[in-house]
C-alpha positions in Angstrom: 115.9 107.3 71.7 112.7 109.0 72.6 110.5 107.2 70.0 112.1 103.9 71.1 111.2 104.6 74.8 107.7 105.5 74.0 107.2 102.6 71.7 108.4 99.9 74.2 106.5 101.4 77.0 103.3 101.3 74.6 104.2 97.6 73.9 104.5 96.7 77.6 101.0 98.3 78.7 99.3 96.7 75.5 100.7 93.1 76.5 99.9 93.8 80.3 96.5 94.7 79.0 96.0 91.4 77.2 97.1 89.3 79.9 94.7 91.1 82.3 91.6 90.5 79.8 92.7 86.6 79.6 93.4 86.2 83.2 90.2 87.8 84.6 87.0 86.6 82.8 84.4 89.1 82.2 86.8 91.9 82.6 86.0 94.9 80.5 86.7 98.9 80.0 83.7 100.7 80.9 83.1 104.5 79.8 80.7 105.2 82.5 82.4 103.1 85.9 80.5 102.1 88.7 80.5 105.2 91.3 81.0 103.0 94.4 84.1 101.1 92.5 85.4 104.7 91.3 85.4 106.0 94.9 87.1 103.2 96.4 89.7 103.4 93.6 89.9 107.3 94.2 90.4 106.8 98.1 93.3 104.5 97.5 95.0 106.2 94.6 94.8 109.4 96.9 96.3 107.5 99.8 99.3 106.1 97.7 99.6 109.6 96.4 100.0 111.2 99.5 102.4 108.1 100.6 104.8 109.1 97.4 104.6 112.8 98.2 105.7 112.1 102.0 108.5 109.7 100.5 109.9 112.4 98.3 109.8 114.9 101.0 111.9 112.3 103.4 114.1 111.2 100.6 115.1 114.7 98.8 114.6 117.1 102.0 117.9 115.7 103.5 120.1 117.2 100.5 117.7 120.4 100.2 117.9 120.9 104.2 121.9 120.7 104.1 122.4 122.7 101.0 120.2 125.3 102.3 121.9 125.5 106.2 125.4 124.0 105.5 126.4 124.9 101.8 127.4 122.7 98.8 130.8 121.3 100.0 128.3 119.4 102.8 126.0 118.3 100.2 129.0 116.8 98.4 130.1 114.9 101.5 126.7 113.8 102.5 125.8 112.6 98.7 129.3 110.4 98.5 128.5 109.1 102.0 124.8 107.7 101.2 125.5 106.5 97.7 126.2 103.0 99.0 123.2 102.9 101.2 121.0 104.0 98.2 122.7 100.8 96.3 121.6 98.6 99.2 118.4 99.3 98.9 118.2 99.0 94.9 119.8 95.4 95.6 117.0 94.3 97.8 114.3 96.0 96.2 113.1 93.6 93.7 112.6 90.9 96.2 110.3 93.3 98.2 107.9 93.8 95.5 106.9 90.1 95.5 105.1 90.2 98.7 102.2 92.9 97.8 100.2 90.5 95.6 100.6 87.6 97.8 99.5 89.7 100.8 96.6 91.0 99.0 95.4 87.7 97.9 96.0 85.8 101.2 94.1 88.8 103.0 91.4 88.9 100.8 90.7 84.9 101.5 91.2 85.6 105.2 94.2 83.3 105.7 95.6 84.9 108.7 97.8 82.4 110.2 99.4 81.7 106.8 99.8 85.2 105.6 101.6 85.6 109.1 104.0 82.9 108.6 104.7 84.2 104.9 105.4 87.5 106.3 108.0 86.6 109.0 109.8 84.4 106.3 109.7 87.1 103.9 111.2 89.6 106.5 113.7 86.9 107.5 115.0 86.5 103.6 114.9 90.5 103.4 117.0 90.6 106.8 119.5 87.8 105.0 120.0 90.3 102.2 120.2 93.6 104.5 122.4 92.3 106.9 124.9 90.6 104.7 125.1 94.1 102.7 125.3 96.0 105.8 128.4 93.8 107.1 130.2 94.8 103.9 129.5 98.3 103.9 129.8 99.2 107.5 133.4 97.2 107.6 134.7 98.5 104.1 132.7 101.8 103.9 135.8 104.0 103.6 137.9 101.6 101.3 134.8 101.2 99.0 134.3 105.0 98.8 137.9 105.5 97.8 138.0 103.0 95.6 134.5 103.9 93.9 134.7 107.7 94.0 138.4 108.6 94.6 137.5 110.2 97.9 139.3 109.5 101.2 136.7 111.3 103.6 136.3 110.2 107.1 133.1 112.1 107.5 131.6 110.5 104.1 132.4 106.8 105.5 130.7 107.8 108.8 127.7 108.8 106.8 127.8 105.7 105.2 128.0 103.6 108.1 125.1 105.4 110.0 122.9 105.3 106.9 123.5 102.2 106.2 122.7 100.8 109.8 119.5 102.7 109.6 118.4 101.3 106.2 119.3 97.8 107.4 117.0 98.5 110.2 114.3 99.6 107.7 114.5 97.1 105.3 114.4 94.2 108.0 111.3 95.9 110.1 109.7 98.2 107.8 109.6 97.1 103.9 107.6 94.0 104.2 105.1 95.2 107.0 104.7 98.3 104.7 103.7 96.3 101.5 101.3 94.3 103.8 99.4 97.4 105.1 99.2 98.9 101.8 97.7 95.6 100.5 95.9 94.9 103.4 93.3 97.9 102.9 95.1 99.9 105.6 96.4 102.4 102.9 94.8 105.5 104.9 96.5 104.6 107.9 99.8 104.1 106.1 99.3 107.4 104.4 98.8 109.2 107.8 101.7 107.5 109.1 103.8 108.5 106.3 102.9 112.1 106.1 103.5 112.5 110.1 106.8 111.4 109.5 107.8 113.8 106.9 106.4 116.4 108.8 108.2 115.5 111.9 111.6 115.2 109.8 111.2 118.8 108.7 110.2 120.3 111.8 113.0 118.5 113.9 115.5 119.5 111.1 114.7 123.2 111.2 114.6 123.5 114.8 117.7 121.8 115.5 119.6 123.5 112.7 118.3 126.8 114.1 118.9 126.0 117.9 122.4 124.1 117.8 126.0 124.6 116.5 126.2 120.7 115.9 127.3 119.8 112.2 124.3 120.3 110.2 125.0 116.9 108.1 124.6 115.0 111.1 121.5 116.8 112.4 119.7 116.4 109.2 120.7 112.9 109.4 119.5 112.2 112.9 116.1 113.8 112.1 115.5 111.9 109.3 116.6 108.6 110.4 114.9 109.3 113.9 111.6 110.2 112.4 111.8 107.0 110.2 112.4 104.8 113.1 109.8 106.3 115.1 107.1 105.7 112.8 108.4 102.1 112.1 108.4 100.9 115.7 105.5 102.7 117.1 103.1 102.3 114.1 104.0 100.3 111.1 105.4 97.2 112.8 102.8 97.2 115.6 100.0 97.3 113.5 101.3 94.6 111.3 101.9 92.5 114.3 98.5 93.0 115.7 96.6 92.5 112.4 98.5 88.9 111.7 98.6 87.8 115.5 102.5 87.2 115.5 104.5 86.8 118.8 106.8 89.5 119.2 109.8 87.3 120.5 109.7 84.8 117.8 109.3 87.6 115.0 112.5 89.3 116.5 114.3 86.0 116.7 113.4 85.0 113.2 114.1 88.1 111.5 117.1 89.5 113.2 118.3 87.4 116.1 119.4 84.6 113.6 121.0 86.9 110.9 123.0 88.6 113.7 124.4 85.5 115.1 125.4 84.2 111.7 127.1 87.5 110.8 129.3 87.2 114.0 132.2 85.1 112.0 131.8 87.1 108.9 132.4 90.3 111.1 135.4 89.0 112.7 137.0 87.7 109.5 136.3 91.1 107.8 137.9 93.1 110.8 140.9 91.0 110.6 141.2 91.4 107.2 140.8 95.2 106.9 143.2 95.2 110.1 146.1 93.4 108.4 145.6 94.1 104.6 144.5 97.4 104.7 147.5 99.6 103.4 149.4 96.4 102.2 147.5 95.7 99.2 145.2 98.1 97.0 141.6 99.0 97.6 140.3 96.6 95.0 142.5 93.5 96.2 141.1 94.2 99.6 137.5 94.3 98.5 138.0 91.1 96.6 139.5 89.1 99.4 136.8 90.5 101.5 134.1 89.6 99.2 135.4 86.0 98.5 135.9 85.3 102.1 133.3 86.9 104.3 130.4 86.4 101.7 130.4 82.3 101.6 131.3 82.5 105.4 128.2 84.6 106.0 126.0 82.4 103.6 126.9 79.1 105.2 126.4 80.6 108.7 122.8 81.8 107.5 122.4 78.3 106.1 123.1 76.7 109.3 121.0 78.7 111.6 
C-alpha cells in the first residue's frame, strides 16, 4: 500500500510537470534561480505557511481547549456535534478551489469589473450549496446524529446547529473572498488576519473558561465562531468589496437574500414533516422523505429567484 501510494503521487507530479512544460513556453528548471523571483516566492510561501498554521490552531484548538478544561466526555459530545458541519464544508470545498486561478488571471489583467461579477456569482453559487445543506442539518440535526452515530444527545444536536449556521455564514461570505485575496497579492494582509483571529480565539477561550462557570463547550464554540466572524465581517469581506468596487446592498441580496427567500418553502415543509412524522417513522425513512421533498422544492425556488 505504501509503495502504491508513493508511486501514484510521483506519477501525478511527473504528469503535472509535463503539462507545465507544454503549457508555458520557455519554462525551465534553474539550479540558480533569480534572487528577486526567489524572494517573491519566499514571501508568498511564508504567508501561506502562516495562514496554514493559524488555520490549524483555529480548527484543532477547540478540541484541545475542551479536553483540557472540560474532560473527554465533553470532547465526545463536541466531536459528534461538529461532524456534520465538517461534512458540509467538504461537500462545498471542490467548487471553492475553482475560483483561485480565475481570480489570479483576471486580477493580473486588471479586469476589475468582470472579476467583481464573477466573485459575486461564485458567492451566490456557494450560498446555494451552503444554504441548502444548512436547512437540512439545522432541522434534522438530532435525527441525523441519531441515525449516523447511534447517539441521541440534545447537546450534540445544539452544537451541530450552531456550528452549521456559523459555517454557512463562513462559506457564503468568507471562502470566496479568501481565495480572491490570496490570489490578488493580498497574502500578507490575509496572513495577518488569520494570525490575529487565532490569537483572539485562544485568548478569549482561556480567559472566559477561567472567569466564568458557563458550560465550557459552548464558551470555546463562542470564542471560535466569534473570532472567525469578526475577521470575516471587519477585514476579509470589506477588503474584497473595496478592491473589486462592489456595492454592499447588491452583494448581500445576490449572495444571501435570494437564497434565504428561496429556502422559506423548504424550511416550512421540513418543519411540518419533522412535526408530524417524527416518532411515527424511523430515522432513515424520515431523512429520505425530507430529502425527496425539501431538496427539489429548494432547487425549484432557487431557480425561480
